[in-house]
Legacy VTK file of the C-alpha trace (Angstrom):
# vtk DataFile Version 3.0
C-alpha trace
ASCII
DATASET POLYDATA
POINTS 710 float
-0.040 0.009 -0.019
1.103 3.575 -0.643
0.950 6.368 1.914
-0.955 9.521 1.116
-1.784 12.807 2.831
-5.243 14.288 2.035
-5.549 17.991 2.677
-8.762 19.865 3.688
-10.029 22.795 5.701
-9.890 22.852 9.532
-13.005 21.229 10.903
-13.497 18.817 8.018
-10.787 16.261 9.013
-13.152 13.643 10.677
-15.577 13.787 7.824
-12.746 13.343 5.337
-11.477 10.406 7.312
-14.834 8.746 7.137
-14.940 9.361 3.352
-11.431 7.824 2.882
-12.566 4.710 4.824
-15.503 4.304 2.437
-12.981 3.983 -0.382
-10.938 1.386 1.428
-8.281 3.809 2.820
-6.579 2.886 6.064
-6.355 5.938 8.344
-3.015 6.544 9.964
-3.458 9.873 11.673
-5.564 13.045 11.691
-3.895 16.431 11.929
-5.019 20.035 11.529
-6.265 20.279 7.951
-4.750 16.912 6.971
-5.579 13.183 7.034
-2.773 10.647 6.623
-3.768 7.271 5.166
-2.679 4.180 3.264
-4.308 3.015 0.083
-3.824 0.936 -2.968
-3.391 2.921 -6.228
-6.988 2.089 -7.380
-8.471 3.438 -4.134
-6.420 6.635 -4.445
-7.768 7.096 -7.969
-11.244 6.594 -6.599
-10.714 9.305 -3.978
-9.588 11.820 -6.668
-12.795 11.076 -8.635
-15.202 10.929 -5.631
-13.884 13.000 -2.739
-16.217 15.836 -1.925
-14.200 16.912 1.115
-10.400 16.844 0.286
-8.737 19.843 -1.396
-5.598 17.939 -2.352
-4.080 14.470 -2.229
-0.350 14.041 -1.950
1.651 10.795 -2.204
4.365 10.457 0.413
7.702 9.522 -1.073
9.836 9.718 2.051
9.848 11.063 5.607
13.370 11.696 6.837
14.212 12.275 10.530
16.138 15.583 10.973
17.428 17.802 13.774
17.535 21.578 14.263
20.740 21.809 12.180
19.723 19.642 9.352
20.339 21.134 5.892
17.369 20.735 3.486
19.569 20.436 0.402
21.631 17.631 1.926
18.502 15.799 3.163
16.844 16.187 -0.272
19.933 14.627 -1.964
19.075 11.329 -0.199
16.063 10.870 -2.414
16.377 9.316 -5.918
14.664 12.145 -7.902
15.314 10.656 -11.406
13.151 7.616 -10.327
10.205 9.993 -9.819
10.280 11.904 -13.127
11.804 11.879 -16.588
14.391 14.336 -18.057
11.925 15.754 -20.571
9.300 16.519 -17.868
9.090 19.955 -16.284
8.716 20.200 -12.521
7.942 22.574 -9.628
8.631 22.473 -5.908
6.469 23.744 -3.093
7.675 24.198 0.517
5.354 24.328 3.565
6.255 24.800 7.236
9.110 26.128 9.287
12.624 24.992 10.255
15.556 26.855 11.895
17.761 26.507 8.743
15.026 27.797 6.333
14.487 31.554 6.194
11.303 31.248 4.149
9.272 28.691 2.216
10.502 30.179 -1.159
14.119 29.553 -0.118
13.129 26.073 1.031
11.626 25.226 -2.322
14.754 26.522 -4.069
16.968 24.245 -1.970
14.954 21.163 -3.027
14.909 22.341 -6.590
18.716 22.573 -6.491
19.042 19.044 -5.153
16.749 17.710 -7.940
18.686 19.578 -10.678
22.120 18.529 -9.279
21.112 14.861 -9.276
20.083 14.992 -12.941
23.247 16.828 -13.890
25.458 14.244 -12.154
23.654 11.306 -13.738
22.853 12.632 -17.261
24.926 15.791 -17.606
21.650 17.706 -18.273
18.786 19.059 -16.237
14.969 19.225 -16.395
13.149 22.523 -16.801
11.254 24.274 -13.994
7.663 25.402 -14.673
5.988 26.936 -11.729
2.617 27.441 -13.438
1.809 24.164 -15.174
4.515 21.568 -14.519
4.311 17.965 -15.565
5.340 16.926 -12.030
4.942 18.866 -8.883
6.709 18.040 -5.630
6.055 19.314 -2.165
8.198 19.327 0.944
6.705 19.818 4.422
8.947 20.934 7.200
8.476 19.800 10.702
10.627 19.887 13.843
11.644 16.267 13.573
10.971 15.406 9.926
11.192 16.572 6.351
8.290 15.001 4.389
8.774 14.771 0.610
5.645 14.301 -1.645
4.534 13.903 -5.207
1.344 15.962 -5.919
-1.158 13.124 -6.737
-4.308 15.073 -7.505
-3.090 18.417 -8.869
-4.844 21.800 -8.436
-7.284 21.945 -5.533
-10.045 19.363 -5.681
-12.589 21.896 -4.441
-12.595 23.307 -7.940
-15.222 21.201 -9.556
-15.249 23.287 -12.696
-18.707 24.664 -12.517
-18.142 27.896 -10.638
-16.932 30.564 -12.962
-18.975 33.312 -11.264
-19.489 33.625 -7.493
-21.141 35.946 -4.974
-19.356 38.166 -2.591
-18.741 35.612 0.158
-18.505 32.233 -1.532
-18.160 28.910 0.304
-15.569 26.622 -1.293
-17.187 23.491 -2.698
-15.589 21.001 -0.335
-16.725 23.096 2.655
-20.211 23.310 1.299
-20.210 19.506 1.099
-18.993 19.236 4.644
-21.752 21.490 5.907
-24.409 19.492 4.058
-23.157 16.348 5.791
-22.982 17.991 9.218
-26.491 19.442 8.768
-27.978 15.957 8.789
-29.646 16.595 5.395
-30.637 13.428 3.462
-31.089 13.075 -0.306
-34.824 12.423 0.134
-35.463 15.743 1.935
-36.230 19.069 0.436
-33.443 21.743 0.786
-33.797 25.515 0.991
-30.939 28.129 1.008
-32.497 31.615 1.687
-29.159 33.425 1.167
-28.058 31.286 -1.765
-25.523 33.650 -3.406
-23.736 31.779 -6.142
-25.647 28.590 -5.294
-22.732 26.430 -4.166
-24.615 24.695 -1.267
-27.552 23.676 -3.550
-25.341 22.570 -6.408
-23.287 20.406 -4.121
-26.423 18.928 -2.623
-27.803 17.853 -6.071
-24.437 16.397 -6.966
-24.612 14.332 -3.749
-28.244 13.364 -4.309
-27.611 12.256 -7.851
-24.373 10.476 -6.899
-22.362 12.467 -9.483
-18.636 12.132 -8.960
-17.210 15.688 -8.468
-13.904 14.806 -10.245
-15.568 13.767 -13.537
-15.418 17.250 -15.033
-11.802 17.694 -14.250
-9.582 17.898 -17.358
-6.513 16.252 -15.842
-5.122 14.929 -12.585
-1.436 15.183 -11.637
-0.969 11.417 -11.477
-1.735 11.112 -15.202
1.790 12.443 -15.977
3.495 9.764 -13.821
5.521 6.919 -15.270
3.664 4.420 -13.045
0.220 5.709 -14.024
-2.255 2.918 -15.006
-4.485 4.539 -17.677
-6.635 1.410 -18.339
-7.550 1.201 -14.642
-8.286 4.908 -14.549
-10.547 4.810 -17.584
-12.404 1.863 -16.059
-13.058 3.830 -12.831
-14.243 6.888 -14.817
-16.648 4.719 -16.814
-18.071 3.233 -13.553
-18.515 6.704 -12.146
-20.368 7.847 -15.223
-22.775 4.917 -14.862
-23.431 5.386 -11.186
-25.681 8.501 -11.303
-29.098 8.377 -9.672
-32.409 10.052 -10.142
-33.696 12.645 -7.619
-36.192 11.191 -5.234
-39.797 12.041 -6.164
-41.110 15.148 -4.522
-37.683 16.386 -3.404
-37.095 20.107 -4.269
-34.009 22.303 -4.091
-34.678 26.030 -3.785
-32.387 29.024 -3.408
-33.349 32.657 -2.942
-31.495 35.956 -2.923
-32.354 39.627 -3.325
-29.695 40.256 -5.987
-30.852 39.172 -9.385
-27.382 39.458 -10.836
-26.084 37.051 -8.177
-28.984 34.658 -8.955
-28.066 34.713 -12.586
-24.509 33.647 -11.677
-25.994 30.901 -9.534
-28.103 29.654 -12.500
-25.021 29.697 -14.774
-23.064 27.734 -12.209
-25.872 25.176 -11.895
-26.009 24.816 -15.725
-22.237 24.155 -15.933
-22.591 21.530 -13.225
-25.321 19.845 -15.150
-27.925 20.240 -12.333
-29.889 23.357 -13.462
-33.101 21.375 -13.951
-33.149 20.363 -10.335
-32.782 23.721 -8.580
-35.173 26.660 -8.532
-33.626 30.109 -7.929
-36.068 32.814 -6.860
-35.658 36.519 -6.135
-36.899 36.869 -2.511
-35.848 38.682 0.550
-35.097 36.254 3.420
-36.215 38.913 5.942
-39.776 38.941 4.443
-40.695 35.238 4.146
-44.371 35.077 3.338
-44.715 31.283 2.935
-42.721 28.085 2.665
-41.018 27.676 -0.644
-40.901 23.870 -0.368
-43.401 21.248 0.648
-42.791 18.761 3.336
-40.169 18.972 6.094
-36.509 19.425 5.194
-33.403 21.446 5.905
-32.686 25.176 5.645
-28.990 25.570 5.148
-27.398 28.861 4.532
-24.320 31.130 4.644
-25.914 34.548 5.452
-24.034 37.777 5.547
-22.105 38.130 8.769
-19.784 41.135 8.264
-16.221 41.363 9.576
-16.340 44.026 12.198
-18.537 45.338 15.079
-19.764 48.146 12.848
-21.619 45.713 10.618
-23.996 44.641 13.440
-26.612 47.390 13.115
-27.447 46.295 9.609
-27.211 42.577 10.397
-29.045 42.194 13.695
-32.450 43.213 12.116
-31.761 40.859 9.191
-31.271 37.923 11.537
-34.202 38.915 13.742
-36.628 39.338 10.822
-35.368 36.226 9.131
-36.028 34.249 12.331
-39.566 35.506 12.582
-40.293 34.302 9.061
-38.853 30.889 9.744
-40.961 30.548 12.951
-44.146 31.377 11.047
-43.602 29.102 8.000
-41.026 26.430 8.742
-42.072 24.562 11.791
-40.619 21.033 11.765
-37.620 21.936 9.648
-33.969 22.027 10.662
-31.993 25.287 10.309
-28.271 25.086 9.718
-26.197 28.315 9.585
-22.446 29.021 9.123
-21.180 32.387 10.437
-17.961 33.970 11.576
-19.931 36.033 14.046
-21.680 33.560 16.448
-22.964 36.483 18.521
-25.331 37.346 15.630
-27.093 34.017 16.085
-28.510 35.311 19.302
-30.729 37.549 17.212
-32.483 34.398 15.921
-33.842 33.836 19.459
-33.513 30.029 19.018
-31.885 27.315 21.181
-29.168 25.544 19.197
-29.139 21.779 18.903
-25.461 21.286 17.799
-22.507 23.438 16.774
-19.296 22.722 14.803
-16.088 24.675 14.186
-14.838 25.247 10.608
-12.604 27.598 8.780
-13.996 29.392 5.644
-10.878 30.726 3.955
-9.198 32.998 6.513
-12.249 33.086 8.834
-12.950 30.990 11.841
-16.649 30.067 11.594
-19.207 28.295 13.644
-21.797 25.983 11.969
-24.873 25.807 14.147
-27.940 23.625 13.927
-31.432 24.576 15.199
-34.510 22.340 15.228
-37.586 24.411 14.543
-39.838 22.409 16.899
-43.312 23.515 17.928
-41.846 24.876 21.228
-39.062 26.784 19.306
-41.347 28.651 16.958
-43.894 29.890 19.588
-44.215 33.589 18.704
-46.976 36.152 18.593
-46.615 37.548 15.145
-48.577 40.726 16.117
-46.495 41.474 19.191
-44.153 44.462 18.952
-41.765 42.580 21.154
-41.587 39.515 18.923
-38.166 40.391 17.596
-36.868 41.450 21.082
-35.078 39.250 23.589
-36.620 41.061 26.583
-40.110 42.632 26.779
-38.637 45.166 29.177
-36.484 46.463 26.335
-39.590 48.345 25.305
-38.921 50.614 28.292
-35.707 51.729 26.580
-37.669 52.442 23.402
-40.162 54.451 25.317
-37.537 56.428 27.149
-35.771 57.202 23.858
-39.036 58.277 22.331
-39.814 60.601 25.278
-36.317 62.104 25.137
-36.549 62.702 21.400
-39.810 64.519 21.863
-38.308 66.826 24.331
-34.951 67.457 22.580
-36.105 67.955 18.983
-37.735 71.357 19.673
-34.859 72.406 21.842
-32.292 71.497 19.183
-34.191 73.459 16.554
-34.298 76.529 18.731
-30.516 76.235 19.479
-29.684 75.786 15.820
-27.785 72.459 16.346
-28.174 69.387 14.153
-26.367 66.890 16.414
-27.037 66.014 20.024
-27.329 63.184 22.578
-30.745 61.532 22.775
-30.034 58.944 25.413
-27.267 58.329 27.875
-27.685 55.236 30.053
-30.916 56.657 31.396
-31.921 53.182 32.288
-28.864 51.486 33.939
-29.574 48.087 32.370
-29.365 49.634 28.881
-25.857 51.082 29.243
-25.501 52.858 25.930
-25.392 56.437 24.544
-27.421 57.334 21.533
-26.290 60.377 19.545
-28.123 62.000 16.609
-26.099 63.416 13.711
-28.549 65.124 11.358
-30.421 62.006 10.196
-27.817 59.364 11.288
-27.297 57.781 14.666
-24.249 56.529 16.660
-24.828 54.068 19.443
-21.909 53.916 21.945
-21.984 50.749 24.025
-20.304 51.257 27.365
-18.511 48.314 28.898
-20.872 46.335 31.123
-20.077 46.065 34.850
-18.308 42.931 35.907
-21.408 41.631 37.733
-23.509 41.749 34.547
-23.629 38.508 32.507
-21.990 39.170 29.112
-24.718 37.356 27.172
-27.495 39.237 28.917
-25.698 42.605 28.148
-25.289 41.607 24.462
-28.928 40.578 24.141
-29.941 44.013 25.514
-27.641 45.606 23.004
-29.250 43.659 20.185
-32.629 44.879 21.389
-31.352 48.450 21.397
-30.103 48.114 17.892
-33.459 46.682 16.827
-35.436 49.454 18.590
-33.455 52.559 17.693
-34.243 52.659 13.916
-37.970 51.992 14.622
-38.271 54.647 17.246
-36.392 57.243 15.190
-37.836 56.298 11.776
-34.523 55.638 10.068
-33.142 52.730 8.114
-30.603 50.445 9.754
-27.818 51.627 7.411
-28.068 55.069 9.083
-27.040 53.489 12.392
-23.490 53.071 13.588
-22.524 50.984 16.581
-19.330 51.468 18.640
-17.886 50.046 21.789
-16.655 52.729 24.199
-13.515 51.409 25.811
-10.494 53.228 27.351
-7.887 53.737 24.700
-4.342 54.765 25.228
-1.702 56.635 23.247
-1.818 56.132 19.455
-4.977 54.002 19.847
-6.894 57.237 20.130
-6.018 57.914 16.468
-6.507 54.428 15.023
-9.241 54.019 12.447
-12.004 51.467 13.036
-12.935 51.281 9.350
-11.943 52.857 6.125
-15.287 54.127 4.875
-14.055 57.679 4.333
-17.589 59.037 4.690
-17.851 62.595 6.095
-20.951 64.548 6.508
-21.586 68.204 7.403
-23.432 69.148 10.600
-24.112 72.415 12.179
-23.830 74.054 15.636
-24.607 77.579 16.538
-23.865 78.771 13.046
-20.633 76.735 12.732
-20.279 73.931 10.240
-18.334 70.816 11.017
-17.362 67.594 9.207
-18.014 64.393 11.190
-16.986 60.895 10.356
-19.373 58.443 12.079
-17.716 55.182 10.978
-13.948 55.388 10.744
-12.919 56.328 14.279
-13.982 55.739 17.826
-14.937 59.425 18.115
-16.735 61.222 15.314
-14.686 64.472 15.205
-17.115 66.452 17.390
-17.357 66.209 21.133
-21.007 66.927 21.822
-20.647 67.627 25.565
-18.295 70.589 24.894
-20.843 72.429 22.792
-21.590 75.054 25.386
-17.886 75.672 26.007
-17.364 76.201 22.317
-20.121 78.696 22.141
-18.593 80.558 25.071
-15.299 80.707 23.241
-17.024 82.141 20.147
-18.743 84.778 22.346
-15.489 85.804 24.016
-13.037 85.629 21.129
-13.675 88.969 19.308
-10.400 90.884 18.833
-8.405 88.349 20.802
-5.475 86.042 20.104
-6.800 82.533 20.748
-4.834 79.336 21.331
-6.393 75.952 21.188
-4.262 73.180 22.731
-4.947 69.404 22.177
-7.203 70.758 19.482
-8.484 67.493 17.980
-10.454 68.535 14.833
-10.291 72.218 15.639
-13.955 72.735 16.449
-13.218 75.229 19.272
-10.830 76.994 16.918
-13.580 77.398 14.339
-15.926 78.969 16.908
-13.111 81.341 17.952
-12.554 82.418 14.314
-16.357 82.891 13.699
-16.431 84.990 16.832
-13.975 87.404 15.343
-10.709 86.375 16.890
-7.730 88.462 15.810
-5.791 85.140 15.366
-6.291 81.507 16.126
-3.491 78.940 16.677
-4.456 75.324 16.598
-2.015 72.757 18.098
-2.345 68.961 18.026
-0.004 65.985 17.775
-1.955 64.225 14.962
-1.663 65.199 11.408
-4.908 63.369 10.760
-6.883 65.581 12.992
-5.020 68.773 12.023
-5.909 68.103 8.371
-9.479 67.626 9.531
-9.360 70.908 11.404
-8.225 72.752 8.247
-11.138 71.267 6.321
-13.489 72.415 9.131
-12.058 75.991 8.616
-12.508 75.851 4.845
-16.194 74.823 4.907
-16.851 77.789 7.139
-15.122 80.122 4.668
-12.236 80.728 7.015
-8.823 81.072 5.385
-5.812 83.251 5.755
-2.554 83.883 7.728
-4.562 84.648 10.901
-5.164 80.927 11.376
-2.097 78.785 12.157
-2.056 74.999 12.462
0.810 73.315 14.350
1.531 69.622 14.418
3.478 68.984 17.659
3.352 67.527 21.053
1.556 70.339 22.991
3.924 69.979 25.984
7.013 70.316 23.698
5.380 73.178 21.842
4.672 75.081 25.083
8.294 74.858 26.104
9.339 76.820 23.102
6.363 79.191 22.801
7.421 82.853 22.618
3.970 84.313 21.942
1.166 85.370 24.268
-2.480 84.720 23.889
-5.640 86.389 25.338
-7.776 83.337 25.385
-6.461 79.737 25.690
-8.569 76.622 25.505
-6.974 73.476 27.087
-8.793 70.117 26.747
-6.147 67.378 27.203
-6.693 63.662 26.987
-7.227 61.747 30.228
-4.215 59.517 29.569
-1.714 59.016 26.824
1.379 56.886 26.231
1.913 57.788 22.615
5.343 56.877 21.113
5.589 60.565 20.112
5.856 61.533 23.783
8.858 60.929 25.962
6.770 60.128 29.011
3.197 59.114 29.742
0.606 61.689 30.294
-1.957 61.610 33.139
-4.277 64.596 33.473
-4.756 64.138 37.181
-1.039 63.827 37.843
0.222 66.343 35.295
-2.397 69.139 35.090
-0.553 71.538 37.399
2.713 71.199 35.307
0.646 71.771 32.160
-1.152 74.866 33.406
2.067 76.319 34.696
3.496 76.041 31.217
0.255 77.531 29.751
0.539 80.419 32.107
3.772 81.551 30.483
1.928 82.003 27.232
-1.045 83.955 28.754
-1.233 87.640 28.045
-2.042 90.132 30.886
-5.780 89.939 31.727
-6.052 86.778 29.666
-8.159 83.723 30.390
-7.605 79.985 30.328
-10.481 77.607 29.882
-9.423 74.220 31.123
-11.537 71.124 30.577
-11.166 67.315 30.590
-13.275 64.240 30.708
-11.668 62.274 33.542
-14.320 61.092 35.901
-13.600 61.961 39.515
-10.945 64.516 38.422
-9.897 66.824 41.304
-8.185 69.991 40.423
-5.207 70.823 42.583
-6.535 74.166 43.816
-3.911 74.720 46.460
-1.004 74.172 44.094
-2.498 76.307 41.412
-3.388 79.178 43.798
0.068 79.050 45.095
1.315 79.457 41.487
-0.783 82.627 41.159
-3.948 81.329 39.606
-7.570 82.342 40.379
-9.904 79.471 39.653
-13.631 79.330 38.870
-15.380 75.953 38.461
-17.886 76.367 35.607
-18.517 72.647 35.113
-22.292 72.928 35.801
-22.803 75.880 33.474
-20.878 74.162 30.748
-23.128 71.219 30.540
-25.492 71.248 27.528
-29.187 70.458 27.951
-28.714 66.927 26.442
-25.998 66.024 28.992
-27.538 67.334 32.204
-28.511 63.945 33.510
-24.820 63.050 33.449
-23.040 65.859 35.372
-19.781 63.755 35.517
-19.314 63.770 31.714
-16.591 66.474 32.057
-15.196 69.235 34.247
-14.549 72.715 33.170
-12.703 75.660 34.866
-11.891 79.250 34.074
-8.378 80.299 35.276
-7.034 83.846 35.528
-3.579 85.007 36.590
-3.913 87.090 39.794
-2.548 90.613 39.651
-0.501 91.423 42.744
-1.813 94.520 44.650
LINES 1 711
710 0 1 2 3 4 5 6 7 8 9 10 11 12 13 14 15 16 17 18 19 20 21 22 23 24 25 26 27 28 29 30 31 32 33 34 35 36 37 38 39 40 41 42 43 44 45 46 47 48 49 50 51 52 53 54 55 56 57 58 59 60 61 62 63 64 65 66 67 68 69 70 71 72 73 74 75 76 77 78 79 80 81 82 83 84 85 86 87 88 89 90 91 92 93 94 95 96 97 98 99 100 101 102 103 104 105 106 107 108 109 110 111 112 113 114 115 116 117 118 119 120 121 122 123 124 125 126 127 128 129 130 131 132 133 134 135 136 137 138 139 140 141 142 143 144 145 146 147 148 149 150 151 152 153 154 155 156 157 158 159 160 161 162 163 164 165 166 167 168 169 170 171 172 173 174 175 176 177 178 179 180 181 182 183 184 185 186 187 188 189 190 191 192 193 194 195 196 197 198 199 200 201 202 203 204 205 206 207 208 209 210 211 212 213 214 215 216 217 218 219 220 221 222 223 224 225 226 227 228 229 230 231 232 233 234 235 236 237 238 239 240 241 242 243 244 245 246 247 248 249 250 251 252 253 254 255 256 257 258 259 260 261 262 263 264 265 266 267 268 269 270 271 272 273 274 275 276 277 278 279 280 281 282 283 284 285 286 287 288 289 290 291 292 293 294 295 296 297 298 299 300 301 302 303 304 305 306 307 308 309 310 311 312 313 314 315 316 317 318 319 320 321 322 323 324 325 326 327 328 329 330 331 332 333 334 335 336 337 338 339 340 341 342 343 344 345 346 347 348 349 350 351 352 353 354 355 356 357 358 359 360 361 362 363 364 365 366 367 368 369 370 371 372 373 374 375 376 377 378 379 380 381 382 383 384 385 386 387 388 389 390 391 392 393 394 395 396 397 398 399 400 401 402 403 404 405 406 407 408 409 410 411 412 413 414 415 416 417 418 419 420 421 422 423 424 425 426 427 428 429 430 431 432 433 434 435 436 437 438 439 440 441 442 443 444 445 446 447 448 449 450 451 452 453 454 455 456 457 458 459 460 461 462 463 464 465 466 467 468 469 470 471 472 473 474 475 476 477 478 479 480 481 482 483 484 485 486 487 488 489 490 491 492 493 494 495 496 497 498 499 500 501 502 503 504 505 506 507 508 509 510 511 512 513 514 515 516 517 518 519 520 521 522 523 524 525 526 527 528 529 530 531 532 533 534 535 536 537 538 539 540 541 542 543 544 545 546 547 548 549 550 551 552 553 554 555 556 557 558 559 560 561 562 563 564 565 566 567 568 569 570 571 572 573 574 575 576 577 578 579 580 581 582 583 584 585 586 587 588 589 590 591 592 593 594 595 596 597 598 599 600 601 602 603 604 605 606 607 608 609 610 611 612 613 614 615 616 617 618 619 620 621 622 623 624 625 626 627 628 629 630 631 632 633 634 635 636 637 638 639 640 641 642 643 644 645 646 647 648 649 650 651 652 653 654 655 656 657 658 659 660 661 662 663 664 665 666 667 668 669 670 671 672 673 674 675 676 677 678 679 680 681 682 683 684 685 686 687 688 689 690 691 692 693 694 695 696 697 698 699 700 701 702 703 704 705 706 707 708 709
């Protein structure tokens, strides 16, 4: 018997081992993404024809024990390469794995190639050609700590490529993984099958191939073993002929249906099914899975699907309602069916409000996924279709919706009077619903605060899902106008890291000032809503004055100063990203000229060299920073006296400093500052906007003046 290694995706190994046993293979060992087995040549041929789960089959030529100092070239020279290929054949070498003597896999492949070429030169005074794209023979070496394994590629290009999928949707499943999911789902060939997010149709096509007993390798033009010297073409043609004659008819009454909302994707699915020779057995319909009106198949079967699941937290607002509404349709029309879903975001499955029967781990390309089964029993599908809370986890979540509705009613008129288009609608008013909801002129940002340690994580997430479901309904907006962010403490450069790369900016207004906000790309939007009153105060006090804005962020306070008639405005921040943003904020307000200076620098370093004096200085430092651009860490509680002392050197006679920060439980060192000659006035309460008054600890704000000695 020969030894082979069958490769596959993580999570498919046990299923692949069962498949190999069905074709008389003798299992040696299962590893991550690989099954080692022994088989006769005939059985290996059969696997290439019939395997639905392997991606590649390699024939082991030799495993050689090595140590940490082993040289790959010297080890490869122990193998009789001319016995494995002819001079006139081209070849290629792949290298997989790590070893202390190999810098990278490309170098490893080159060392084996050199050994092959040198052996041919020594024996025949000539060498075979290398063809990396389409070689006659392909070798592979796998590096392990104790062994170098040398292989001949038996199957050739990946076996998941059945040949029918020329067009695919945005998030396709590879064919071998689709087959694995069908097996794990428990679906049988005599059951109807429905894929409500069918995309390019892979799951349904693979199901029909299985039901008709069509060998997936029959459409393949060539396998690697057909170029070998020991290939047995007569045996191979006999096995192909047997495979052609083994096809079955579909059981009477069994239907295969796929639906999707994108007609172009459905057309690709139809073309794929036609190329696979199964188009007559699958019905593809244009239907929204979130608006299921009736069952598309008769009888009781399996719903198997690969729905959208996004790649980041920001995708949840659009996806939670999709899963919730999809679940409602299933509960109304598919009692008695089994639901099987693969997702890389298992948390989304909570929006289905179903108890899972089983769950399996798989990888889908680079993504770790969970494949979960739900049985839609009579108990599972109990739901009052007319209830407003049907899509909610907790009926008490309606209290959040009612509070939000009440707040909106009160704040809308106020905001219109104040001439502001963005404000906070809700800020953890109900402790169990620990989120902030901010309105940005037609779009909404939900900030989820970290739950207390004594709150169960799953309960907190279910409440969050209810919030995401309710906010669009209460505010009358579509889910794509909602952005979800998790508010966590960030340090140093993390304050400036992008969350996404949407690059979408929108213009909002505040007391006559215009600002650009970015709701999706950063943790903060570019506008701190709680400092709105302070910015207005700066506008009202800036006329004819030289204004300095330190830790300026996107320069919103600087814009207000300029609009208030400041003689000059200097804006200082360490981030080029935010300074560029500040410049754009100036431009959309028609503010341009030499009176407005923008300085990219560490504010503390800049203050050390500052020679100018300013009449009005706004200082709003971060709570903490350990940015690499700073020599030391920054802590506003520890360092504010030092900072204000440096600021005082830049303050003109009779000037004013407005000092603010958002550290909870901040205590200003009044004694140290008064000793340094400062008069201090706490204006925290006056600086709170109407929409933040229920949270008086959101920030602190002080006015500081230098005392004049009598």
